[in-house]
C-alpha positions in Angstrom: 0.0 0.0 0.0 1.3 3.5 -0.9 0.5 6.5 1.3 1.2 10.1 0.7 4.7 10.0 2.1 6.2 9.9 -1.4 4.7 13.2 -2.3 4.5 14.9 1.1 7.3 17.3 0.2 5.0 18.9 -2.4 2.6 21.7 -1.5 -1.1 20.8 -1.2 -1.6 22.6 -4.6 1.3 21.2 -6.6 1.7 21.5 -9.5 0.6 24.9 -10.7 -1.3 23.3 -13.6 -1.8 19.7 -14.3 0.3 18.8 -17.4 -2.7 17.3 -19.2 -4.7 20.4 -18.7 -7.7 18.9 -17.0 -7.5 20.8 -13.7 -6.3 24.2 -12.6 -4.5 22.7 -9.7 -3.9 19.2 -8.3 -3.3 18.6 -4.6 -0.1 16.8 -3.6 -1.9 13.5 -3.0 -3.8 13.7 -6.3 -0.5 14.3 -8.1 1.2 11.5 -6.2 -1.6 9.0 -7.0 -1.5 10.1 -10.7 2.3 9.6 -10.9 2.0 6.2 -9.3 -0.8 5.1 -11.7 1.0 6.5 -14.8 4.2 4.7 -13.8 2.6 1.3 -13.1 -0.4 1.3 -15.6 -2.3 -1.2 -13.5 -5.6 -2.7 -14.7 -7.1 -2.3 -11.2 -6.3 0.6 -8.8 -7.9 1.3 -5.4 -7.5 4.8 -4.1 -8.6 5.5 -0.5 -8.9 9.2 0.3 -10.7 10.7 3.2 -14.1 12.3 2.5 -13.6 15.9 1.2 -10.1 15.2 -0.1 -11.0 15.4 -3.8 -11.5 11.8 -5.1 -13.6 13.1 -8.0 -11.0 15.5 -9.3 -8.3 12.7 -9.2 -10.6 10.2 -11.0 -11.6 12.6 -13.7 -8.0 13.8 -14.2 -7.0 10.2 -14.7 -9.9 9.5 -17.0 -8.9 12.5 -19.2 -5.3 11.2 -19.3 -6.4 7.7 -20.3 -8.7 9.1 -23.0 -6.1 11.5 -24.3 -3.5 8.7 -24.6 -6.0 6.3 -26.2 -5.6 3.8 -23.5 -9.4 3.7 -23.3 -12.2 4.9 -25.6 -15.0 5.4 -23.2 -15.8 5.9 -19.5 -18.4 4.4 -17.2 -18.9 5.9 -13.7 -20.8 3.8 -11.2 -22.2 5.8 -8.2 -24.2 4.9 -5.1 -27.2 7.2 -5.8 -29.2 8.9 -8.6 -28.1 12.3 -7.2 -24.4 11.4 -7.2 -24.4 10.1 -10.8 -25.7 13.5 -11.9 -23.1 15.2 -9.8 -20.4 13.1 -11.5 -21.8 14.0 -15.0 -21.7 17.7 -14.0 -18.1 17.5 -12.7 -16.9 15.7 -15.8 -18.5 18.2 -18.1 -16.5 21.0 -16.5 -13.3 19.4 -17.7 -14.6 18.4 -21.1 -15.7 14.8 -20.5 -19.4 14.3 -21.4 -21.2 11.5 -19.5 -24.9 10.6 -20.0 -26.5 10.4 -16.5 -29.8 9.3 -18.0 -28.5 6.3 -20.0 -30.8 3.2 -19.7 -30.1 1.0 -22.8 -29.2 0.9 -26.5 -26.4 2.7 -28.4 -25.0 5.9 -26.8 -25.1 9.2 -28.7 -21.7 10.0 -30.2 -21.6 13.3 -28.4 -20.9 11.4 -25.1 -17.6 10.0 -23.8 -19.5 7.5 -21.6 -22.3 7.0 -19.0 -22.9 7.6 -15.3 -25.0 4.9 -13.7 -25.9 3.6 -10.2 -24.9 0.3 -8.5 -28.6 -0.6 -8.5 -28.9 0.1 -12.2 -25.9 -2.2 -12.9 -27.6 -4.8 -10.7 -30.7 -4.8 -12.9 -28.9 -5.0 -16.3 -25.3 -6.3 -15.8 -25.1 -7.8 -19.4 -25.9 -4.4 -21.0 -22.8 -2.9 -19.3 -20.7 -6.0 -20.1 -21.5 -5.7 -23.8 -20.5 -2.0 -23.7 -17.2 -3.0 -22.1 -16.6 -5.7 -24.7 -17.4 -3.4 -27.7 -15.0 -0.6 -26.7 -12.0 -0.2 -24.4 -13.6 1.1 -21.2 -12.4 2.8 -18.0 -14.8 2.0 -15.2 -14.8 4.3 -12.2 -16.4 2.6 -9.2 -17.3 5.4 -6.8 -17.5 4.4 -3.1 -16.7 0.8 -4.1 -17.7 -0.5 -0.7 -21.3 -0.3 -1.9 -20.7 -3.1 -4.3 -20.6 -5.3 -1.2 -24.0 -4.0 0.0 -25.7 -7.1 -1.4 -24.5 -10.3 -3.0 -26.5 -9.5 -6.1 -24.8 -6.1 -6.6 -21.3 -7.5 -6.1 -22.0 -10.3 -8.6 -23.6 -7.9 -11.1 -20.5 -5.6 -10.9 -18.2 -8.6 -11.4 -20.2 -9.8 -14.4 -20.6 -6.3 -16.0 -17.1 -5.0 -15.6 -14.9 -8.1 -15.8 -14.0 -7.3 -19.5 -13.2 -3.6 -18.7 -9.8 -2.4 -19.9 -9.1 -0.4 -16.7 -11.0 -0.2 -13.4 -10.5 2.6 -10.8 -12.1 2.0 -7.4 -12.6 4.9 -5.1 -13.6 5.1 -1.4 -13.3 7.3 1.6 -14.1 4.4 3.9 -13.0 0.9 2.6 -14.1 -0.9 5.8 -17.5 -2.6 6.2 -19.0 -4.3 9.2 -19.8 -7.4 7.2 -17.5 -9.8 5.4 -19.0 -9.5 1.9 -16.0 -9.4 -0.5 -15.9 -6.2 -2.6 -15.4 -6.8 -6.4 -12.0 -5.8 -7.9 -10.5 -5.1 -4.5 -7.3 -7.0 -3.6 -7.1 -8.7 -0.2 -3.9 -9.6 1.5 -3.5 -12.0 4.4 -1.7 -10.7 7.5 0.4 -12.5 10.0 -2.8 -13.3 11.9 -4.2 -15.2 9.0 -6.9 -12.6 8.4 -7.4 -11.1 4.9 -7.7 -7.3 4.7 -8.3 -4.9 1.8 -5.1 -3.5 0.3 -5.2 0.0 -1.3 -2.8 1.2 -4.0 -2.9 4.7 -2.7 -4.1 6.0 0.7 -4.7 9.6 1.8 -6.0 9.6 5.4 -7.8 12.2 7.4 -4.7 12.9 9.5 -2.6 13.7 6.3 -5.5 15.8 4.8 -5.8 17.8 8.1 -2.1 18.5 8.2 -2.3 19.7 4.5 -5.2 22.0 5.2 -7.3 20.0 2.8 -10.0 19.1 5.4 -11.3 20.9 8.4 -10.7 19.9 12.0 -13.9 18.5 13.6 -15.1 19.5 17.1 -17.6 17.0 18.5 -20.0 18.4 21.1 -21.7 15.6 23.1 -25.0 16.0 25.0 -26.3 13.8 27.8 -29.5 14.0 29.7 -32.2 12.1 31.6 -34.5 9.8 29.5 -37.8 8.1 30.4 -39.6 5.6 28.1 -42.1 2.7 28.1 -40.8 -0.6 26.8 -42.7 -3.0 24.6 -43.5 -5.1 27.7 -45.2 -2.0 29.3 -42.4 -1.2 31.8 -41.4 2.4 32.4 -37.6 2.9 32.5 -35.6 6.0 33.4 -31.9 6.3 32.6 -29.2 8.8 31.8 -27.4 8.9 28.4 -23.8 7.8 28.8 -24.4 5.8 32.0 -23.6 2.0 32.0 -26.6 0.0 30.7 -27.3 -2.9 28.4 -27.2 -2.6 24.7 -31.0 -2.7 24.4 -31.4 0.0 27.1 -28.8 2.2 25.3 -30.8 1.8 22.1 -34.0 2.7 23.8 -32.5 5.7 25.6 -31.0 6.9 22.3 -34.4 6.7 20.6 -36.0 8.6 23.5 -33.4 11.4 23.1 -34.1 11.7 19.4 -37.9 11.8 19.9 -39.1 15.3 18.8 -41.7 15.3 21.5 -39.1 15.5 24.3 -36.7 18.3 25.3 -33.4 16.8 24.2 -33.8 17.5 20.5 -35.1 21.1 20.9 -32.3 22.0 23.3 -29.6 20.4 21.1 -30.9 22.0 17.9 -31.0 25.4 19.7 -27.4 24.8 20.8 -26.4 23.8 17.3 -28.0 26.9 15.9 -26.1 29.1 18.4 -22.9 27.4 17.2 -23.9 28.1 13.6 -24.4 31.8 14.4 -20.8 31.9 15.9 -19.3 30.1 12.9 -21.1 32.4 10.4 -19.2 35.4 11.9 -16.1 34.0 10.1 -17.8 31.9 7.4 -20.9 34.0 6.4 -22.5 31.3 4.2 -21.9 28.4 6.6 -24.8 26.0 6.7 -26.1 23.3 9.1 -27.3 19.7 8.5 -29.4 17.5 10.7 -29.2 13.8 9.8 -32.5 12.2 10.9 -33.5 8.6 11.3 -36.8 8.7 9.3 -39.0 11.1 7.3 -41.5 11.7 10.2 -38.6 12.8 12.5 -37.0 14.9 9.7 -40.3 16.9 9.2 -40.6 17.3 13.0 -37.1 18.6 13.4 -37.7 21.1 10.6 -40.6 22.5 12.5 -38.5 22.8 15.7 -35.8 24.6 13.7 -38.4 27.0 12.3 -39.3 28.0 15.9 -35.7 28.3 16.9 -34.5 30.3 13.9 -37.6 31.9 12.4 -36.4 30.5 9.1 -37.7 27.5 7.2 -35.3 24.5 6.9 -34.8 22.6 3.7 -36.1 19.1 4.1 -34.6 16.5 1.8 -36.4 13.1 1.5 -34.8 10.4 -0.6 -38.0 9.3 -2.3 -38.9 12.8 -3.5 -38.3 13.7 -7.1 -37.1 17.1 -6.2 -34.5 15.9 -3.7 -31.5 16.6 -5.9 -32.8 20.0 -6.9 -33.3 20.9 -3.2 -29.7 19.9 -2.3 -28.3 21.9 -5.2 -30.4 24.9 -4.2 -29.3 24.7 -0.6 -25.6 24.4 -1.7 -25.9 27.6 -3.8 -27.9 29.8 -1.3 -27.1 31.1 2.2 -30.0 29.6 4.2 -29.2 28.2 7.6 -30.4 24.6 7.9 -31.1 21.4 5.9 -32.7 18.3 7.4 -32.2 15.0 5.6 -32.7 11.2 6.3 -29.9 9.4 4.4 -29.8 11.5 1.2 -26.7 13.4 2.1 -24.8 10.9 4.2 -22.3 10.2 1.5 -20.6 11.8 -1.5 -23.0 14.8 -1.9 -20.9 17.9 -2.2 -22.2 20.9 -0.1 -19.0 22.6 0.9 -20.6 25.3 3.0 -21.9 22.7 5.6 -20.0 23.4 8.8 -22.3 22.4 11.6 -24.0 19.0 11.9 -26.4 17.2 14.3 -26.2 13.4 14.3 -29.8 12.7 15.1 -30.0 9.2 13.8 -29.7 5.8 15.5 -27.6 4.3 12.7 -24.5 3.1 14.5 -22.1 1.6 12.0 -18.6 3.1 11.7 -19.1 3.3 8.0 -22.2 5.5 8.1 -20.7 7.7 10.9 -17.5 8.4 8.9 -19.5 9.2 5.8 -21.9 11.5 7.7 -19.0 13.4 9.4 -17.4 13.6 5.9 -20.2 16.0 4.8 -18.7 18.7 7.1 -14.9 18.4 6.6 -14.5 19.7 3.1 -12.3 22.8 3.5 -12.6 25.8 1.2 -9.9 27.9 2.9 -7.5 27.4 5.8 -8.8 27.9 9.3 -12.4 26.7 8.8 -13.6 24.3 11.5 -16.5 21.8 11.6 -18.7 21.1 14.6 -20.8 18.0 15.0 -23.4 17.5 17.8 -23.8 14.0 19.2 -25.8 12.2 21.9 -23.6 10.8 24.6 -23.6 7.2 23.3 -20.4 5.3 24.0 -20.2 3.8 20.5 -20.5 7.3 18.9 -17.9 8.8 21.2 -15.5 6.0 20.2 -16.1 6.7 16.5 -15.5 10.4 17.2 -12.2 9.7 19.1 -11.0 7.5 16.2 -11.4 9.9 13.3 -7.8 9.5 12.3 -7.7 5.7 12.5 -7.3 4.2 9.0 -9.3 1.0 8.6 -9.3 -1.7 5.9 -12.1 -4.0 5.0 -11.6 -7.3 6.9 -12.7 -10.3 4.9 -12.4 -12.9 7.6 -13.8 -13.0 11.1 -11.1 -13.3 13.9 -10.3 -16.9 14.7 -11.8 -18.5 17.8 -9.7 -17.7 20.8 -8.1 -14.7 19.1 -7.7 -12.6 22.2 -5.1 -10.4 20.5 -7.8 -9.3 18.0 -10.4 -8.5 20.7 -9.1 -8.8 24.2 -12.6 -8.4 25.6 -14.2 -11.0 23.4 -15.1 -13.4 26.2 -16.6 -10.6 28.3 -18.6 -9.3 25.4 -19.9 -12.8 24.6 -21.0 -13.3 28.2 -22.8 -10.0 28.2 -24.4 -10.7 24.8 -25.7 -14.0 26.1 -27.2 -12.3 29.2 -29.0 -9.7 27.1 -30.1 -12.0 24.3 -33.6 -12.7 25.7 -34.2 -9.1 26.9 -36.1 -7.7 24.0 -37.7 -10.6 22.2 -41.0 -10.1 20.4 -44.2 -11.4 22.1 -47.8 -11.1 21.1 -48.6 -9.0 24.2 -46.1 -6.2 23.3 -47.0 -2.6 23.3 -45.4 -0.1 20.9 -42.2 1.5 22.3 -43.0 5.0 23.6 -40.6 7.8 24.5 -42.1 9.6 27.5 -39.7 12.5 28.3 -36.2 13.7 27.9 -33.9 16.6 28.8 -30.5 17.7 27.5 -27.3 18.4 29.4 -24.1 19.6 27.7 -21.6 16.8 28.4 -18.2 17.3 26.8 -16.2 18.3 23.8 -14.2 15.7 21.9 -11.3 16.9 19.7 -8.2 15.1 18.3 -8.6 12.1 20.7 -9.0 14.2 23.8 -12.0 15.2 25.9 -12.7 18.7 27.3 -15.3 20.3 29.5 -17.8 19.2 32.2 -21.5 18.9 32.3 -23.6 22.1 32.2 -27.2 23.1 31.7 -28.3 24.3 28.2 -28.2 28.1 28.1 -25.5 28.3 30.8 -22.3 30.3 30.6 -20.4 27.1 30.7 -22.1 25.7 27.6 -21.8 29.1 25.8 -18.1 29.0 26.4 -17.8 26.0 24.1 -20.6 27.0 21.6 -18.8 30.4 21.2 -15.5 29.0 19.9 -14.6 30.9 16.8 -15.3 29.2 13.5 -11.9 30.2 11.9 -9.0 28.5 13.8 -6.0 26.4 12.9 -6.0 22.9 14.3 -3.4 23.6 17.0 -5.4 26.8 18.0 -8.5 24.6 18.5 -6.7 22.4 21.0 -5.2 25.4 22.9 -8.5 27.2 23.1 -10.4 24.2 24.4 -7.7 23.7 27.1 -8.2 27.4 28.1 -12.0 27.1 28.2 -11.8 24.0 30.3 -9.4 25.6 32.8 -11.8 28.6 33.1 -14.7 26.2 33.7 -12.8 24.4 36.4 -11.8 27.6 38.1 -15.5 28.9 38.0 -16.7 25.6 39.5 -14.2 25.7 42.3 -15.3 29.2 43.3 -19.0 28.2 43.7 -20.5 26.3 46.6 -21.4 22.7 45.5 -25.1 23.5 45.6 -24.7 26.4 43.2 -22.3 24.8 40.7 -23.9 24.2 37.3 -22.6 20.7 37.2 -24.7 17.5 37.4 -21.9 15.1 37.9 -18.6 15.1 39.7 -16.6 18.3 40.5 -14.0 19.2 37.9 -11.0 17.9 39.8 -12.6 14.5 40.1 -13.1 14.2 36.3 -9.7 14.3 34.8 -9.3 14.6 31.0 -7.9 11.4 29.5 -7.0 11.1 25.9 -8.4 8.2 23.8 -4.9 6.9 23.4 -4.3 6.8 27.2 -7.6 5.0 27.6 -6.6 2.4 25.1 -3.3 2.0 27.0 -5.2 1.5 30.3 -7.5 -1.1 28.7 -4.4 -3.0 27.3 -2.8 -2.8 30.8 -6.0 -4.3 32.4 -6.1 -7.1 29.8 -2.4 -7.9 30.5 -3.1 -8.1 34.2 -6.2 -10.3 33.6 -4.2 -12.6 31.3 -1.5 -13.0 34.0 -4.1 -13.7 36.7 -5.8 -16.2 34.4 -2.6 -18.3 34.4 -2.2 -17.8 38.2 -5.8 -18.6 39.1 -6.9 -21.0 36.4 -10.1 -18.9 35.8 -11.1 -17.9 32.2 -10.7 -14.3 31.1 -14.5 -13.7 31.0 -15.1 -14.9 34.5 -12.3 -12.6 35.9 -13.7 -9.6 33.9 -17.2 -10.2 35.2 -15.9 -10.6 38.8 -14.1 -7.3 38.5 -17.3 -5.6 37.3 -19.3 -7.1 40.1 -16.8 -6.0 42.8 -15.8 -2.6 41.3 -19.0 -1.7 39.4 -19.2 -0.1 36.0 -19.8 -1.2 32.4 -17.8 -3.7 30.2 -14.2 -2.7 29.9 -14.7 -1.4 26.3 -17.1 1.3 27.8 -15.5 1.9 31.2 -14.0 5.2 32.2 -10.3 5.6 33.0 -11.0 5.7 36.7 -13.1 2.5 36.5 -10.3 0.7 34.6 -7.7 1.9 37.1 -9.8 0.6 39.9 -10.0 -2.8 38.3 -6.3 -2.9 37.6 -5.7 -2.2 41.3 -8.2 -4.9 42.3 -6.7 -7.6 40.1 -3.2 -6.7 41.4 -4.5 -7.1 44.9 -5.9 -10.5 44.1 -2.7 -11.6 42.4 -0.7 -10.4 45.5 -2.8 -12.5 47.8 -2.1 -15.7 45.8 1.7 -15.3 45.9 
């Protein structure tokens, strides 16, 4: 796999003009990937570049070069959605490549250089596209190639349709999937652990793009709060977002937070709009996007935003014919908010989006990365992105791992592979205990969200956490919402540290009963970076492994005993203090046995 190191000495906008005249400027990674491709001339090439880095420009520059040098005679672009295939056709037209986004069958008009189609379209008529590849030398650009693994039929159709293609260029910002469906035309290499992972020909990660000023730094603002709901069995349950609870309870608390009838969503949308107002002081046309779970919620959120802002929000629903037109219109104007279900989670280019609200229960790392990718596209240095989240442990982990480069894993870890997942036994025991908790019965009632409130919880940035809990509308919350929208990445970190120090100082000056904190005092809640937390988990696992050999008890039993004695959630969700307590306890047990 090649990364950007080979071209990192080049400026982000090298060279001044691409030699084949297809773009005014190429970024260093685009130029580096072009040079590698031209040098090796491979039939298949997988380019992994973080969302917002400019995969389309690279692909069309390469297409122009291949057409100009008569390596290929036509181009086929395969995109995930109808909107994206039109976006590809528009981008191609700007550099002189004419693609037909409405092609369905039959001979193509001679005025076109090729077609833009969807994966679903290829799935319906794979032989049509195979015949086109057999008749003329074809470059196939597979945009967001991981979608070819969405279903077995799509993958098989792509394999069937494009097997005869002269050249195939696969693009993705997120090559990983949570399943093990193989992705067509992607090379997998077996590691030392016997597990096959996808292998990219060129990789340009978020960390590199951030250093080059190609993408914006992302500030995540997390909100907790008290939730109350009625389960399908008729039981009323109350819980606090972020507290240790079963997976089913986390899901139900999450749904309760996102219910438009409670107070969590209105408070978070109001906070996000305050943040947008601050960002617009430096970026006048900055826009906000709320990603909703379903159409009913999307419409309800739009009504709340109208009350908050006095301005109608653009609502984009995927089954509407006017969806693409609405996105284009929002991209071009200066209105404040757009609300969408899944329409803009991937690939749609609205560069002015700078503030987001993750108001959906979709919890895959793939979707989260693509959703955050809507806000990171940088137009000039210093722009920052802000994303509001519910305090859900899984989402906080995703936010803390923004810079982690993942590959698509084709094989599940082998049984007993503790190195791959040191908490596998504990997770399995927990899963078994929860398995029967939410089974369907004939007597079940519909799930009902009863009430919710919102509490500002913390800020996550660059693997570290800042801030303490505060009420919506408080000075403490405003301190973080009011961070300037134009800052360099190192300035963001410095400013967050200053804001936190100020918050801690204020909390110490107040009597406990007056402090605007709903949790522990500041000094009892130390900031621990994500890397430090991973190190603590590793240390705990090492101690548990040593004690396993000493006591003869399995890993899972020891982990469960530690949780029973020390309290708290599974190790993967525990705080630094909880893990440190468990480390001390297992050390105490080991000392007693010697």
